[in-house]
Every structure is written in structure tokens, then in C-alpha cells.
C-alpha positions in Angstrom: -18.1 -70.7 19.3 -20.6 -68.3 21.0 -24.3 -68.9 21.3 -26.7 -66.3 19.7 -27.4 -64.9 23.2 -23.6 -64.5 23.9 -23.1 -62.9 20.5 -25.9 -60.3 21.2 -24.2 -59.5 24.4 -20.9 -59.0 22.6 -22.4 -56.7 20.0 -23.7 -54.3 22.6 -21.2 -51.4 23.1 -20.5 -51.2 26.8 -20.2 -47.9 28.6 -19.0 -48.0 32.2 -21.2 -46.4 34.8 -21.1 -42.6 34.8 -19.4 -42.5 38.2 -16.4 -44.1 36.5 -16.0 -41.1 34.1 -16.7 -38.5 36.9 -14.0 -40.1 39.0 -11.5 -40.2 36.2 -12.1 -36.5 35.3 -11.8 -35.5 38.9 -8.5 -37.3 39.2 -7.3 -35.7 35.9 -8.0 -32.2 37.2 -5.9 -32.9 40.3 -3.0 -34.2 38.3 -3.0 -31.3 35.7 -3.8 -28.7 38.4 -4.7 -25.6 36.3 -5.9 -24.3 32.9 -8.5 -25.9 30.6 -8.2 -29.4 29.0 -9.5 -30.0 25.6 -10.0 -33.7 24.6 -11.0 -34.1 21.0 -13.3 -36.9 19.9 -12.9 -38.3 16.4 -14.9 -37.7 13.2 -15.8 -40.2 10.5 -12.9 -41.0 8.1 -14.0 -41.5 4.5 -12.0 -43.9 2.3 -12.1 -42.4 -1.2 -15.0 -39.8 -1.3 -16.8 -37.9 1.4 -19.9 -40.1 1.7 -18.0 -43.4 1.7 -17.2 -43.8 5.4 -15.6 -47.2 4.7 -13.5 -47.2 7.8 -15.6 -48.1 10.9 -15.9 -45.2 13.2 -13.4 -45.3 16.0 -13.6 -42.9 18.9 -10.4 -41.4 20.3 -9.2 -43.6 23.1 -8.5 -40.9 25.7 -11.8 -39.2 24.9 -13.6 -42.5 25.6 -11.6 -43.0 28.7 -12.8 -39.8 30.3 -16.2 -39.4 28.7 -17.3 -42.9 27.5 -19.1 -41.6 24.4 -18.9 -43.0 20.9 -20.6 -40.5 18.6 -18.5 -38.5 16.1 -18.1 -34.7 16.3 -17.8 -34.4 20.1 -15.2 -32.5 22.2 -14.8 -32.6 25.9 -13.7 -29.4 27.7 -12.5 -29.7 31.4 -12.1 -26.3 33.1 -9.9 -27.0 36.0 -9.8 -23.6 37.6 -13.6 -23.2 37.5 -14.3 -26.9 38.2 -16.7 -27.2 35.2 -17.0 -29.8 32.4 -18.6 -29.2 29.0 -19.6 -31.6 26.3 -19.3 -29.7 23.0 -21.1 -30.9 19.9 -24.1 -30.4 17.7 -27.2 -32.6 17.6 -27.7 -34.4 14.3 -30.2 -33.1 11.8 -33.1 -34.8 10.1 -31.1 -35.7 7.0 -28.6 -37.7 9.2 -31.5 -39.3 10.9 -33.0 -40.4 7.6 -29.8 -42.1 6.6 -28.4 -43.3 9.9 -31.3 -43.4 12.4 -31.8 -41.4 15.6 -29.2 -41.0 18.2 -29.2 -39.5 21.7 -29.0 -35.7 21.9 -25.8 -34.1 23.1 -27.6 -33.2 26.3 -28.6 -36.8 26.9 -25.1 -38.0 26.2 -23.7 -35.5 28.7 -26.0 -36.9 31.3 -24.8 -40.4 30.6 -21.2 -39.3 31.2 -22.0 -37.2 34.2 -21.1 -33.9 32.5 -22.9 -30.8 33.7 -22.8 -28.5 30.7 -23.2 -28.7 26.9 -22.4 -26.3 24.1 -22.6 -26.2 20.3 -19.5 -27.0 18.3 -18.9 -23.4 17.4 -18.6 -22.5 21.1 -15.2 -24.1 21.3 -13.7 -21.1 19.4 -15.0 -18.8 22.1 -14.0 -21.0 25.0 -10.4 -21.2 23.7 -10.2 -17.5 22.8 -11.3 -16.4 26.2 -8.9 -18.8 28.0 -6.0 -17.6 25.9 -6.9 -13.9 26.4 -6.9 -14.6 30.2 -3.4 -16.1 29.9 -4.7 -19.5 30.9 -3.0 -22.7 29.7 -4.9 -24.6 27.0 -3.9 -28.3 27.4 -4.3 -30.7 24.4 -2.8 -34.0 23.5 -0.6 -34.7 20.4 -3.0 -35.1 17.5 -2.8 -37.9 15.0 -5.7 -37.1 12.6 -5.4 -34.2 10.2 -8.8 -32.8 10.8 -8.0 -32.5 14.5 -4.7 -30.8 13.5 -6.6 -28.2 11.5 -9.0 -27.6 14.3 -6.2 -27.1 16.8 -4.6 -24.6 14.4 -7.9 -22.7 14.1 -8.2 -22.6 17.9 -4.6 -21.9 18.9 -2.7 -20.7 15.8 -0.2 -23.5 16.2 0.8 -25.0 12.9 0.3 -28.8 12.6 4.0 -29.4 12.2 4.6 -27.9 15.6 1.6 -29.3 17.5 3.3 -32.5 18.9 6.0 -30.4 20.6 3.4 -27.9 21.7 1.1 -30.5 23.3 0.8 -30.3 27.1 3.4 -32.5 28.8 1.4 -32.2 32.0 -1.7 -33.6 30.4 0.3 -36.3 28.6 1.9 -37.5 31.8 -1.4 -37.4 33.7 -3.2 -39.5 31.1 -0.4 -42.0 31.0 -0.3 -42.3 34.8 -4.1 -43.1 34.8 -4.5 -45.2 31.7 -1.4 -47.4 32.3 -2.8 -49.1 35.4 -5.9 -51.0 34.4 -9.1 -51.0 36.5 -10.9 -54.3 37.2 -13.6 -53.4 34.6 -11.0 -52.7 32.0 -9.3 -56.0 32.7 -12.6 -57.8 32.2 -13.0 -56.0 28.8 -9.6 -57.1 27.7 -10.3 -60.6 28.8 -13.4 -60.7 26.6 -11.4 -59.4 23.7 -8.8 -62.1 24.3 -11.5 -64.7 24.2 -12.4 -63.6 20.7 -8.7 -63.6 19.9 -8.8 -67.3 20.8 -11.6 -67.8 18.2 -9.6 -65.9 15.6 -6.4 -67.9 16.0 -7.9 -71.3 16.3 -9.9 -70.5 13.2 -6.6 -69.9 11.4 -5.3 -73.2 12.7 -8.4 -75.0 11.5 -8.4 -73.4 8.1 -4.8 -73.7 7.0 -3.8 -76.5 4.6 -1.6 -76.7 1.4 -3.3 -75.1 -1.5 -5.3 -72.3 0.1 -4.1 -68.7 0.0 -2.8 -66.5 2.7 -5.6 -64.0 1.9 -8.3 -66.7 2.3 -7.1 -67.6 5.8 -6.5 -64.0 6.8 -10.1 -63.2 5.6 -11.5 -65.9 7.8 -9.6 -64.5 10.8 -10.9 -61.0 10.1 -14.4 -62.3 9.7 -14.4 -63.7 13.2 -13.4 -60.3 14.6 -16.0 -58.6 12.5 -18.8 -61.0 13.6 -18.0 -61.1 17.3 -16.4 -57.7 18.0 -16.3 -54.2 16.5 -13.2 -54.8 14.4 -9.7 -56.1 14.3 -7.4 -54.2 16.7 -4.8 -53.8 13.9 -4.3 -55.1 10.3 -4.1 -58.8 10.5 -0.6 -60.3 9.8 -0.8 -63.8 8.2 2.1 -65.0 6.1 4.4 -67.8 5.2 7.1 -65.2 5.3 7.3 -64.8 9.1 10.6 -63.0 8.8 8.6 -59.9 7.5 7.5 -58.2 10.7 4.2 -56.8 9.3 3.5 -59.3 6.5 -0.1 -58.8 5.3 -1.9 -61.7 3.7 -1.1 -62.1 0.0 -2.3 -64.3 -2.8 0.6 -66.7 -2.1 -0.6 -70.3 -1.9 0.2 -72.2 1.3 2.9 -74.8 0.8 3.4 -78.1 2.7 6.3 -78.1 5.2 6.2 -74.3 5.5 5.4 -72.3 8.6 2.8 -69.6 8.8 2.8 -66.7 11.2 -0.6 -65.3 12.4 -0.5 -62.0 14.4 -4.0 -60.8 15.0 -6.4 -59.4 17.6 -9.8 -57.8 18.0 -11.2 -54.7 19.6 -14.2 -55.2 21.8 -15.8 -52.4 23.9 -12.8 -50.2 23.2 -10.3 -52.7 24.5 -7.9 -54.8 22.5 -6.4 -58.3 22.2 -3.1 -59.1 20.4 -1.8 -62.7 20.0 0.7 -64.3 17.7 1.0 -68.0 16.8 3.3 -69.7 14.4 2.3 -73.2 13.1 3.0 -75.7 10.3 0.9 -75.7 7.2 0.8 -79.5 7.2 0.1 -79.8 10.9 3.5 -81.2 11.8 6.7 -79.4 12.7 9.9 -80.5 11.1 12.9 -81.1 13.4 14.6 -78.1 12.0 11.5 -75.9 12.7 11.2 -77.4 16.2 14.8 -76.5 17.0 14.0 -72.8 16.5 10.4 -73.0 17.9 11.5 -74.4 21.2 13.9 -71.5 21.7 11.1 -69.0 21.2 8.8 -71.1 23.4 11.4 -71.0 26.2 11.9 -67.3 25.9 8.2 -66.7 26.0 7.8 -68.9 29.2 10.8 -67.3 30.9 8.9 -63.9 30.7 6.0 -65.5 32.5 8.3 -66.6 35.3 10.0 -63.3 36.0 7.6 -60.5 35.1 6.2 -58.9 38.3 5.9 -55.5 39.9 9.2 -53.7 40.4 11.0 -55.5 37.7 12.3 -53.4 34.8 10.8 -54.7 31.5 14.1 -53.6 29.9 15.9 -56.2 32.1 13.4 -58.9 31.1 14.0 -58.1 27.5 17.8 -58.2 27.8 17.7 -61.5 29.7 15.5 -63.0 27.0 18.2 -61.8 24.5 20.9 -63.6 26.6 18.8 -66.8 26.8 18.1 -66.7 23.1 21.8 -66.2 22.3 22.8 -69.1 24.5 20.4 -71.4 22.7 21.4 -70.2 19.3 25.0 -70.9 20.2 24.0 -74.5 21.0 22.7 -74.8 17.4 25.9 -73.2 16.0 24.1 -70.1 14.6 25.9 -67.8 17.2 29.3 -68.1 18.9 31.6 -66.4 21.4 30.8 -64.7 24.7 27.1 -64.2 25.3 27.5 -60.9 27.2 29.7 -59.4 24.6 27.4 -60.6 21.8 24.3 -59.0 23.4 26.2 -55.9 24.3 27.2 -55.5 20.6 23.6 -56.2 19.5 24.4 -59.4 17.6 21.2 -61.0 18.9 19.2 -58.4 16.8 20.0 -60.4 13.7 17.3 -62.7 15.0 15.2 -60.5 17.3 15.0 -57.0 15.7 12.1 -55.8 17.9 11.3 -55.5 21.6 9.9 -58.2 23.9 6.5 -56.6 24.2 4.5 -53.4 24.6 1.7 -52.0 26.8 -1.8 -52.9 25.6 -5.3 -51.6 26.5 -7.6 -49.3 24.6 -4.9 -49.1 21.9 -3.1 -52.2 20.8 0.1 -50.3 21.4 -1.4 -48.5 24.3 -1.0 -44.7 24.3 1.8 -44.9 21.8 0.4 -41.7 20.1 1.2 -39.8 23.3 5.0 -40.4 22.8 6.7 -43.7 23.4 9.5 -41.9 25.4 6.8 -41.0 28.0 4.7 -44.2 27.9 7.4 -46.8 28.1 10.3 -45.0 29.6 11.2 -42.7 32.5 14.3 -41.0 34.0 15.7 -44.3 35.2 15.2 -46.2 31.9 15.8 -44.4 28.6 15.1 -45.6 25.0 18.1 -47.3 23.2 19.4 -46.2 19.9 21.0 -49.6 19.1 19.4 -51.5 16.2 16.8 -53.9 17.5 16.7 -52.6 21.0 15.6 -49.2 19.7 12.3 -51.0 18.8 11.7 -51.9 22.5 8.5 -49.9 23.1 8.6 -50.4 26.9 11.5 -50.5 29.4 10.4 -49.0 32.7 9.5 -50.9 35.9 6.3 -52.9 35.8 3.4 -52.1 38.1 0.5 -54.1 39.3 -2.3 -53.6 36.8 -0.1 -53.1 33.7 -1.2 -55.2 30.7 1.8 -56.3 28.5 2.4 -58.4 25.4 5.0 -61.2 25.7 6.2 -61.7 22.2 9.7 -63.0 21.6 10.6 -64.2 18.1 13.4 -65.5 15.9 13.6 -64.4 12.3 15.9 -65.2 9.4 15.8 -62.1 7.2 17.8 -62.6 4.0 18.5 -58.9 3.3 19.7 -58.4 6.8 21.9 -61.5 6.7 23.4 -60.2 3.4 24.0 -56.7 4.7 25.7 -57.7 7.9 27.8 -60.3 6.2 29.0 -57.8 3.6 29.9 -55.3 6.3 31.4 -58.0 8.6 29.0 -56.6 11.3 29.1 -58.8 14.5 31.0 -61.5 12.7 32.7 -62.4 16.0 29.3 -63.7 17.2 27.5 -64.8 14.1 28.0 -68.0 12.0 27.2 -66.5 8.5 27.9 -69.8 6.7 25.1 -71.5 8.7 22.9 -68.5 8.4 23.0 -68.9 4.7 21.2 -72.2 5.0 18.3 -70.6 6.9 17.4 -68.0 4.4 14.3 -70.0 3.4 13.2 -70.6 7.0 11.0 -67.6 7.6 10.3 -66.6 11.2 8.7 -67.6 14.4 6.9 -65.5 17.0 4.7 -66.5 20.0 2.7 -63.7 21.6 0.3 -63.6 24.5 -1.3 -60.8 26.6 -0.4 -60.8 30.3 -1.6 -58.9 33.3 0.9 -57.9 35.9 -0.5 -59.0 39.3 0.5 -58.4 42.9 3.3 -61.0 42.9 3.8 -62.0 39.3 1.7 -62.1 36.1 -0.9 -64.2 34.4 -2.4 -64.9 31.0 -5.4 -62.9 30.0 -8.4 -64.7 28.5 -10.4 -67.7 29.7 -9.0 -70.0 26.9 -5.4 -70.6 26.1 -4.5 -70.6 22.4 -2.3 -73.6 21.8 1.3 -72.7 21.6 3.4 -75.6 23.0 4.4 -77.5 19.9 2.7 -80.8 20.9 -0.5 -78.9 21.7 -0.4 -77.1 18.3 0.0 -80.3 16.4 -2.7 -82.1 18.3 -5.2 -79.2 17.9 -4.4 -78.9 14.2 -4.7 -82.6 13.4 -7.9 -82.9 15.4 -9.6 -79.8 14.0 -8.1 -78.9 10.6 -10.9 -78.4 7.9 -10.2 -81.1 5.3 
């Protein structure tokens, strides 16, 4: 674990030097070319009544990327034609100071981000009205919070139902181009988050034992994130029912000889980690569990061997599907020609999601901008086939991309029943044997990788155990009795 000095360093919200944000905004102007860009920061989100801001404040990722500021109620305006930048927002009043303490003024924050102008919140109406009157393009990104949608409607007259399609494609593509390739300081931030991810997952491995509940272990995992970072990067998945893709911790008691799947990550300094481990409650895999686990392990490691700049992630995904099919055929769960089986989507019985996604400031990085733009291009388009349609990324990898590598095999009783009743892919699936696996659950192994000049590498200074012999040794050496 971390020393107190290391923890204090982790707690401090890091803002890159202001030259970083000046450089990024300058590049953004060049890419978008004309008009004014409005980047909305976020506001507090109450849980069940206005004063109960239960949800920790989370600034909009793109706003942070270009301005680096973490206070609520801010908007960034970039006037490309006049080469000016304005931080729009109101200083907090004495009542807020009484309850929450003093914060920097808007003017001070603008100086920290290298922004030359400031304006009160109400000035945004005038800025947009004058730009529209002059026939200038007002660029905004697809909104995801309803208060922002209402504000956009006030400023532009565009109804919230039409705002995603009205969002600026020029701005979307410019932001994706810049945020997709991680700078060295961003990679360092992700690595720090991955190190806390190590603490989260090894805590789960130390805590599991027959008789405790999923909720108890999940709470321990979340507690590590809360004590060493700002928060979890997504709702922690911890369940004996690994076949449920997003299985939240329940009151179910952990049972001997069952597997548990833990998919969890943290957010630190605006950057995320995202790992998954599957391990036995009792600390030892059964031979049946190992048969499936080793296939997932091989698929995971295959990705590490072949992922590099210029390779299409779609091709890596499909090759993993072929490898998985070959190994499942050896167990008797699949049959027939591998190419035909994969072409028909039979493998999606076991892998109904994609091999991985981009990661960075968002755990599914920039997904809110439109997955068809983030993960695909003219060369590689999204699939509509079941399973492959959940591949969030398909285009060619570039140096500096951060990806998740997360193959899995799942036995989903409802899916088995449905496909068997319809005779779907019966040429390639052994439904009689599948029946005997309905109580198995699921296995996923996930790590965060950086695409390097000639390949890829793990992110984080510590490797969470995932080879089965390493998992068993770690658990039996460290499990809390």
C-alpha cells in the first residue's frame, strides 16, 4: 500500500502546466478553422434533492482537456476568427464560501489556464446571439447532461432531441484526433491510475472467501478507489454470475468452488484505469474452470503479441474470435469450420462484446462524441451482427493509443435457450454440452495497454496476477482468513 506521503501526493488534483492548455487550444483552432467553439463545463448533480450533491463533482472531460479547470459552472469560449479565448462563469458568493470554503476567482482560474478574457455567465447569451446574427458557426459537442441540453436550447433554439445531430462534426473530429493520441504526461496519469487499480483488484483477491457477500467485497474495492483516488471510473462489477456483463455486487453469499469476476477501475487526476480479473472463491481453480480460463488467457496474450501501429483493431478482434473458436472446438463446445462459424457469428454465444475500447479521460474514451467517429472510419465501419456490433473500436491503431485488452467467455443460460430453440448457429454449436455449462458463469481478463512505436505494453508499474498459477499463489499467500 501507499505511505502517507504518497497518499497526500495522490489526493492533490494535478493540473498540467498552462502551456499545455494553450497549445491544445491553438491546435484546436487550426483543426476547426472558423466560427466560435463553446465547451461546456459541468454543474453539480444532486441525488434526490437540490442540496444533496451526493454524486462527486466530475468536470466534463473535453473541458478539462482544453482548460484544465475543475470548478462547476464554467464554460470555455474559443473565438477562432478573432483569435480570442474567454472563460465564462461567476465568482462564488459568501454563502457558498461559508459552506464550501473559498476558491479561486474566475479571473485567477483563467490565468492558470492561460486564457486572456473572462465574462460573467449571462454573457454567454450575448456571445452566442452576436455570433448567430453574424452568420458565424457556433460549434458545440453532443451534450449528455440535461442541464447542458437546456442551456444549448436557450442559446441556439435547438431542441434537446435534435442536439446530437446538430452538434459540430468538425469539432467532434478535431477533439477525437487530439484526445485519441495520449501525450507523455497523460500516459503517466493513466499509469498512476493503473497502480491504484492494482490495489483495488488485489484487495478483492485478498478479501474473497466462502461466506462473505459480493457487496462486502465490492465495497472494499470501492473503498480503495475512494481513499487513493477521486472515485471509481465506473460502477464496480463484482459477481459470481460472471455471465452477466454488468453484474453489480449483490447480497449473494460467495460459495466455494465458484468463480468471481471483478471488473473495476479508478479515476485519478481525470484519467482512468480499467481491469478485470476472474478468480476462484476458494483460491483454487477446478480443472473445468481451468479449461475455459486458459482459452481466455491465450486470447488475452495473443493481443499483446500482435497489437501495434497500423494494425486494425477489428482484425485483432476477429483473430481472437477465430482462436477462441478453435480452442472451444477442442473442448467439444463448438464444431465445424472455424471461418464459417466466425462469419456466421457463432462465437458470439461465448463472446458477445468487443475485444476492447479506447481509454483515457473517460473509461470508454470519448464515447459520448459518437462511437462511429471515435472507433471507426471510412475504412472500417461498425458491424450490425450480434456480438460484433458491441465492438467499440475497429480502426487502425496508432502510437499513443491506450486500449483495453479484454477477451472473455460466458455461458448465458437465456442466450443458450434462445439460440437452441431457434436452431441459430446449430451447425457450429454443441447445445447438448452447452446445457452442462449453464451453471458455469463467465471469465474475463482485462488489462490496459499502450500502443508503442513497434508494439504495445502493459500500463502500470505492478501487474495484477492473471496467469492461473500466479492467481492461486497470490490468493493462498494473501487471503484474509
